[in-house]
C-alpha atoms as a printed R data frame, in Angstrom:
    type eleno elety resid chain resno       x       y      z
1   ATOM     1    CA   MET     A     1 137.355 -64.692 44.758
2   ATOM     2    CA   ILE     A     2 138.727 -62.352 42.055
3   ATOM     3    CA   ASP     A     3 137.894 -59.427 44.208
4   ATOM     4    CA   GLN     A     4 139.848 -60.689 47.020
5   ATOM     5    CA   VAL     A     5 143.044 -61.331 44.708
6   ATOM     6    CA   LYS     A     6 142.732 -57.650 43.337
7   ATOM     7    CA   GLU     A     7 142.530 -56.235 46.935
8   ATOM     8    CA   ALA     A     8 145.735 -58.333 47.981
9   ATOM     9    CA   MET     A     9 147.815 -57.605 44.906
10  ATOM    10    CA   PRO     A    10 148.747 -54.077 45.489
11  ATOM    11    CA   ASP     A    11 150.459 -54.909 48.773
12  ATOM    12    CA   CYS     A    12 152.665 -57.335 46.879
13  ATOM    13    CA   LEU     A    13 153.639 -54.900 44.171
14  ATOM    14    CA   ILE     A    14 156.622 -52.493 44.637
15  ATOM    15    CA   ARG     A    15 155.264 -49.073 46.002
16  ATOM    16    CA   GLY     A    16 156.343 -45.792 44.481
17  ATOM    17    CA   GLN     A    17 157.577 -42.707 46.153
18  ATOM    18    CA   GLY     A    18 156.788 -39.068 45.825
19  ATOM    19    CA   ASN     A    19 158.674 -36.080 47.114
20  ATOM    20    CA   ASP     A    20 156.989 -33.019 48.670
21  ATOM    21    CA   HIS     A    21 159.426 -30.004 48.500
22  ATOM    22    CA   ARG     A    22 159.609 -26.799 50.270
23  ATOM    23    CA   ARG     A    23 162.346 -24.106 49.978
24  ATOM    24    CA   GLY     A    24 164.207 -21.713 52.020
25  ATOM    25    CA   ARG     A    25 167.106 -19.545 50.941
26  ATOM    26    CA   SER     A    26 170.044 -19.134 53.325
27  ATOM    27    CA   ALA     A    27 170.761 -15.404 53.901
28  ATOM    28    CA   ALA     A    28 173.530 -15.470 56.609
29  ATOM    29    CA   ASP     A    29 175.509 -17.984 58.729
30  ATOM    30    CA   PHE     A    30 175.500 -17.373 62.595
31  ATOM    31    CA   GLU     A    31 177.601 -18.994 65.163
32  ATOM    32    CA   LEU     A    32 176.044 -19.651 68.544
33  ATOM    33    CA   SER     A    33 177.966 -19.078 71.793
34  ATOM    34    CA   LYS     A    34 177.966 -23.059 71.852
35  ATOM    35    CA   GLY     A    35 179.989 -23.007 68.455
36  ATOM    36    CA   VAL     A    36 177.231 -24.510 66.494
37  ATOM    37    CA   PRO     A    37 176.415 -22.744 63.125
38  ATOM    38    CA   VAL     A    38 172.955 -21.860 62.087
39  ATOM    39    CA   ALA     A    39 171.660 -20.823 58.784
40  ATOM    40    CA   GLY     A    40 169.573 -17.779 58.892
41  ATOM    41    CA   CYS     A    41 166.925 -18.154 56.268
42  ATOM    42    CA   MET     A    42 164.090 -16.594 54.446
43  ATOM    43    CA   VAL     A    43 161.385 -19.149 53.396
44  ATOM    44    CA   THR     A    44 160.764 -18.610 49.702
45  ATOM    45    CA   SER     A    45 158.046 -20.923 49.013
46  ATOM    46    CA   GLY     A    46 155.498 -23.326 50.796
47  ATOM    47    CA   ARG     A    47 156.612 -23.720 54.608
48  ATOM    48    CA   ILE     A    48 159.627 -25.086 56.068
49  ATOM    49    CA   VAL     A    49 159.041 -27.921 58.674
50  ATOM    50    CA   ARG     A    50 161.227 -30.033 60.961
51  ATOM    51    CA   GLY     A    51 162.365 -33.195 59.488
52  ATOM    52    CA   LYS     A    52 164.414 -34.141 56.413
53  ATOM    53    CA   VAL     A    53 166.393 -31.431 54.695
54  ATOM    54    CA   ARG     A    54 168.562 -31.247 51.668
55  ATOM    55    CA   VAL     A    55 171.244 -28.308 51.208
56  ATOM    56    CA   ARG     A    56 171.755 -27.118 47.493
57  ATOM    57    CA   ARG     A    57 174.669 -25.055 46.510
58  ATOM    58    CA   ARG     A    58 173.759 -23.542 42.938
59  ATOM    59    CA   LYS     A    59 171.890 -26.794 41.653
60  ATOM    60    CA   ASP     A    60 174.039 -29.429 43.134
61  ATOM    61    CA   VAL     A    61 172.871 -31.363 46.306
62  ATOM    62    CA   ILE     A    62 175.720 -30.997 48.732
63  ATOM    63    CA   TYR     A    63 174.194 -32.578 51.940
64  ATOM    64    CA   GLU     A    64 171.153 -34.396 52.886
65  ATOM    65    CA   GLY     A    65 170.055 -34.792 56.553
66  ATOM    66    CA   ILE     A    66 167.875 -33.917 59.339
67  ATOM    67    CA   SER     A    67 167.071 -30.573 60.855
68  ATOM    68    CA   GLN     A    68 168.051 -30.309 64.322
69  ATOM    69    CA   SER     A    69 166.528 -27.015 65.253
70  ATOM    70    CA   LEU     A    70 163.984 -24.724 63.739
71  ATOM    71    CA   ARG     A    71 163.680 -21.376 65.360
72  ATOM    72    CA   ARG     A    72 161.674 -18.239 64.757
73  ATOM    73    CA   PHE     A    73 163.118 -15.433 66.942
74  ATOM    74    CA   GLN     A    74 163.943 -17.143 70.284
75  ATOM    75    CA   ASP     A    75 161.249 -19.680 69.900
76  ATOM    76    CA   GLU     A    76 161.520 -23.262 68.871
77  ATOM    77    CA   VAL     A    77 158.893 -23.852 66.153
78  ATOM    78    CA   ASN     A    78 157.430 -26.852 64.158
79  ATOM    79    CA   GLU     A    79 157.000 -24.881 60.923
80  ATOM    80    CA   VAL     A    80 157.666 -21.461 59.311
81  ATOM    81    CA   ARG     A    81 155.685 -20.172 56.318
82  ATOM    82    CA   ALA     A    82 156.522 -18.471 53.096
83  ATOM    83    CA   GLY     A    83 157.647 -14.903 53.581
84  ATOM    84    CA   MET     A    84 159.188 -15.294 57.068
85  ATOM    85    CA   GLU     A    85 162.693 -15.739 58.514
86  ATOM    86    CA   CYS     A    86 163.992 -18.425 60.574
87  ATOM    87    CA   GLY     A    87 167.135 -20.162 61.793
88  ATOM    88    CA   ILE     A    88 167.954 -23.805 60.963
89  ATOM    89    CA   ARG     A    89 170.400 -26.014 62.299
90  ATOM    90    CA   ILE     A    90 171.157 -29.088 60.525
91  ATOM    91    CA   GLU     A    91 172.504 -32.275 62.234
92  ATOM    92    CA   GLY     A    92 176.005 -33.107 61.158
93  ATOM    93    CA   TYR     A    93 176.559 -30.045 58.789
94  ATOM    94    CA   SER     A    94 178.208 -26.746 59.289
95  ATOM    95    CA   GLU     A    95 179.359 -25.381 55.786
96  ATOM    96    CA   PHE     A    96 176.595 -23.046 55.187
97  ATOM    97    CA   GLN     A    97 177.250 -20.275 52.561
98  ATOM    98    CA   VAL     A    98 175.031 -17.271 51.605
99  ATOM    99    CA   GLY     A    99 172.830 -18.221 48.834
100 ATOM   100    CA   ASP     A   100 172.553 -21.970 49.646
101 ATOM   101    CA   THR     A   101 168.987 -23.324 49.258
102 ATOM   102    CA   ILE     A   102 167.578 -25.534 52.066
103 ATOM   103    CA   GLU     A   103 164.885 -27.869 50.945
104 ATOM   104    CA   CYS     A   104 162.570 -29.413 53.431
105 ATOM   105    CA   TYR     A   105 160.877 -32.679 52.079
106 ATOM   106    CA   ALA     A   106 158.973 -35.605 53.028
107 ATOM   107    CA   ILE     A   107 158.877 -38.981 51.169
108 ATOM   108    CA   GLU     A   108 155.318 -40.529 50.931
109 ATOM   109    CA   LYS     A   109 154.648 -43.997 49.944
110 ATOM   110    CA   ILE     A   110 152.100 -44.265 47.183
111 ATOM   111    CA   ALA     A   111 150.320 -47.524 46.769
112 ATOM   112    CA   ALA     A   112 150.662 -49.122 43.280
113 ATOM   113    CA   LYS     A   113 147.500 -49.420 41.387
114 ATOM   114    CA   LEU     A   114 146.390 -52.167 39.068
């Protein structure tokens, strides 16, 4: 009986969250023929994947959203590794400046322990 209660309790407790960060630095801002801005980036650490992104200018977070497009040359890709260049288009954001840092992150739920 005690073992069953111990197994059920973590589901009742509040779960923590952890962040996994990957970084890229914006080197240029391009406009496509459709008028949509794209940040030309060099991936400085980890790898950039499609999903949630955060744009930092200096140390301030200026935008959080979802990557709309991730391209390497003309190809749509799912990830770009450190040391490579890519183009990122972020949904709802168009104010890129040279030197902005674009972080890709994932929020993971971590089960609480007793």
